[in-house]
C-alpha positions in Angstrom: 3.6 -10.7 -5.4 3.3 -6.9 -5.0 -0.4 -6.1 -4.2 -1.4 -2.8 -3.9 -4.1 -1.7 -1.1 -6.3 1.5 -2.0 -9.9 2.9 -0.8 -11.0 6.2 0.8 -9.2 8.3 3.5 -10.3 6.4 6.8 -11.2 3.1 5.6 -8.8 1.0 6.8 -5.7 0.7 4.3 -2.6 0.9 6.5 -5.0 -1.2 9.4 -5.3 -3.8 6.4 -1.6 -3.2 5.6 -0.3 -3.8 8.7 -2.5 -6.5 10.0 -2.3 -8.4 6.3 2.1 -8.2 6.7 1.9 -9.4 9.5 0.2 -12.1 9.4 2.2 -13.1 6.1 5.0 -12.7 8.1 4.0 -15.3 10.6 3.4 -17.9 7.8 7.3 -17.8 6.7 7.1 -14.9 4.4 9.4 -12.5 3.8 7.6 -9.1 3.2 8.5 -5.5 2.7 5.8 -2.5 3.3 6.1 0.0 1.0 4.6 3.5 3.0 3.1 5.2 -0.6 1.0 7.8 1.8 3.0 11.0 2.3 0.7 12.2 5.2 0.2 9.2 7.5 2.6 8.8 10.3 1.4 6.0 12.0 1.4 2.6 9.7 5.1 2.2 11.2 3.7 2.0 15.2 1.1 -0.2 13.7 3.8 -2.8 12.7 5.7 -2.4 15.8 8.8 -0.7 13.4 10.6 2.5 13.7 10.2 5.3 10.5 13.2 4.8 8.3 14.3 8.0 6.3 12.1 9.4 3.1 13.5 7.2 0.4 13.3 10.2 -1.5 17.0 11.0 0.2 18.8 8.2 -1.8 18.3 10.4 -4.5 18.9 14.0 -3.0 15.8 14.4 -1.6 12.2 16.1 -2.9 14.0 19.0 -4.4 16.1 17.4 -6.3 14.3 14.7 -7.4 11.7 17.1 -8.7 14.4 18.9 -10.8 15.6 16.2 -12.5 11.6 15.3 -13.2 11.4 19.1 -14.6 14.5 18.8 -16.9 13.2 15.5 -18.2 10.1 17.3 -19.1 11.6 19.7 -21.3 13.7 17.3 -22.9 11.2 15.0 -23.6 14.4 12.2 -21.9 12.7 9.6 -19.9 13.9 9.7 -15.9 16.0 6.9 -14.8 16.4 6.1 -11.4 18.6 2.8 -11.5 21.2 1.2 -12.8 20.7 -2.5 -11.4 17.3 -4.1 -10.9 16.7 -5.1 -6.9 15.2 -7.6 -5.1 14.2 -6.9 -1.4 17.6 -7.6 0.7 19.8 -4.6 -2.0 17.5 -1.8 -0.7 20.0 0.0 1.2 19.3 -0.3 4.8 19.2 3.3 5.5 16.0 3.1 4.6 14.2 0.1 5.3 13.1 -0.9 9.2 13.5 -4.2 9.9 12.1 -6.9 12.7 13.0 -10.5 11.5 11.1 -11.4 7.8 9.1 -8.2 7.9 10.4 -5.2 6.4 9.0 -1.4 5.7 10.2 1.5 3.9 8.6 5.2 3.3 8.3 6.4 -0.4 8.2 9.9 1.4 6.8 12.5 4.0 5.7 15.6 4.1 7.3 17.5 6.2 7.0 21.3 6.4 4.6 24.0 6.0 5.0 24.6 2.2 7.4 22.1 0.7 5.5 21.6 -2.6 3.5 18.8 -4.1 3.5 15.4 -3.5 4.5 14.6 -7.4 8.4 13.6 -7.2 7.3 10.8 -4.6 4.0 9.6 -6.9 7.1 8.5 -9.6 9.2 7.4 -7.6 6.8 4.6 -6.2 5.9 3.8 -9.7 9.9 3.2 -10.4 10.7 2.0 -7.2 8.0 -0.9 -7.5 9.0 -1.5 -11.1 13.0 -2.5 -10.4 12.1 -4.8 -7.4 12.2 -8.3 -8.3 10.1 -10.6 -5.8 11.2 -14.1 -4.9 9.1 -17.0 -4.7 8.7 -16.3 -0.6 8.8 -12.5 -1.0 5.3 -10.4 -0.9 5.2 -6.7 -0.9 2.4 -4.5 0.3 1.9 -1.1 -0.7 -0.3 1.4 1.6 -1.2 4.4 -0.8 -2.8 7.7 -0.1 -6.3 8.2 -0.1 -8.1 7.8 -3.3 -7.1 7.7 -6.8 -4.1 9.7 -7.0 -1.4 7.0 -7.4 -3.7 5.7 -10.5 -3.1 9.0 -12.6 0.8 8.9 -11.5 0.7 5.3 -12.8 1.7 3.6 -9.5 -0.3 0.6 -10.3 2.2 -0.4 -13.4 4.3 -2.1 -11.0 1.9 -3.9 -9.0 0.6 -7.8 -9.7 -3.1 -7.0 -8.1 -5.1 -4.2 -6.4 -7.2 -4.7 -3.1 -9.7 -2.4 -2.0 -11.1 -1.3 1.3 -14.5 -1.0 1.8 -16.2 1.6 4.7 -19.9 1.1 5.0 -20.5 4.9 3.1 -21.9 6.5 0.2 -17.9 7.7 -0.5 -16.6 4.1 -0.9 -19.6 3.0 -3.0 -18.8 5.4 -5.9 -14.6 5.3 -5.4 -15.6 1.7 -6.1 -17.0 2.2 -9.3 -14.2 4.3 -10.3 -11.4 2.7 -9.4 -12.7 -0.6 -11.0 -12.2 1.1 -13.8 -9.3 2.8 -13.3 -7.9 -1.1 -12.8 -9.5 -2.5 -16.0 -7.8 0.3 -18.0 -4.0 -0.5 -16.0 -5.0 -4.4 -16.7 -4.8 -4.7 -12.8 -7.0 -7.6 -11.3 -9.1 -6.2 -8.5 -10.7 -7.6 -5.1 -12.4 -6.3 -2.2 -12.2 -6.0 1.4 -15.3 -5.2 3.9 -14.6 -2.7 6.7 -16.2 -1.8 9.8 -18.8 -4.0 8.7 -22.2 -5.3 10.0 -25.0 -7.6 8.7 -26.9 -5.2 7.4 -24.3 -2.6 6.0 -22.8 -6.4 4.2 -25.9 -7.0 2.6 -26.2 -3.5 1.0 -22.4 -3.7 -0.1 -21.8 -7.1 -1.4 -24.9 -5.9 -4.5 -22.5 -2.7 -4.6 -19.4 -4.7 -5.5 -18.7 -7.9 -7.2 -20.0 -10.4 -4.6 -17.7 -13.2 -6.4 -14.5 -10.8 -5.9 -15.1 -9.8 -2.0 -12.2 -11.3 -0.2 -13.4 -11.0 3.5 -15.7 -9.1 5.2 -14.3 -7.6 8.2 -16.4 -6.8 11.4 -14.9 -3.3 13.9 -12.1 -5.1 16.1 -12.0 -3.7 19.5 -8.2 -4.7 20.1 -7.4 -2.9 16.5 -9.3 0.1 17.5 -7.9 0.6 20.6 -4.0 0.0 19.4 -4.3 2.6 16.6 -6.0 4.9 18.9 -3.2 4.4 20.9 -0.4 4.2 18.5 0.8 1.0 19.7 1.8 -2.1 17.3 -1.3 -4.8 16.3 -1.0 -7.6 17.9 -4.4 -9.2 16.4 -5.2 -12.6 14.7 -8.4 -13.3 13.0 -9.9 -15.4 11.1 -11.0 -13.0 8.1 -7.5 -12.0 7.6 -5.9 -15.3 7.6 -8.6 -16.4 5.2 -7.1 -13.2 2.3 -3.6 -13.9 3.4 -4.3 -18.1 2.2 -5.9 -16.3 -1.1 -3.1 -14.1 -1.7 -0.5 -17.3 -1.4 -2.8 -19.4 -3.4 -3.1 -16.0 -6.2 0.7 -16.0 -6.0 1.2 -19.5 -6.9 
């Protein structure tokens, strides 16, 4: 399956991505994490991996890809990125960081002042995810940038399901309404994970999103907080994360 993880900034998208990826890897699955957040430079450390070079470079870099997009807009012809379908092992090794059965690739990062918008990264993400064929024991987790811009870019087209992370904030509640609507328009199933939750906030949030679609409620985990603060690899197992992983495995069939 290809699972896209979304939500507002700071809600815990990258944390959930890392914890789920590690859980699935421990279960023996082949796991690929796609870092689709151009401004986040911490996910690779949470996974205990090196940050690979931008996948944009496979196509000549952001500038060349942007020119290719502009040419496509002017001619009206669709942009073509891949000549053949890829399985996870087909991804060129220089663009993947690997540890056992856990892999990480980064679509692209903002590196320089004034380098322009992240549109080429979004377009590439959409085509990359649509082009990857997952096998029976494969899971792909996509960590997105904050908000809903990835919906506008159509990144969800190549995914099987969405996980939205909500923290106890008004912004998360309002964003959940919009994302639910966008997911429905895209024809994608969406599930929710409540993060940094105590009993009071749980009772409040549970009536703001469909309760039967809430996969887990995660408390503040001190070990995760400390590892994230120090930029260290997560080494955490929790019943809540395992329950989400089991649900996704059952969903895959």
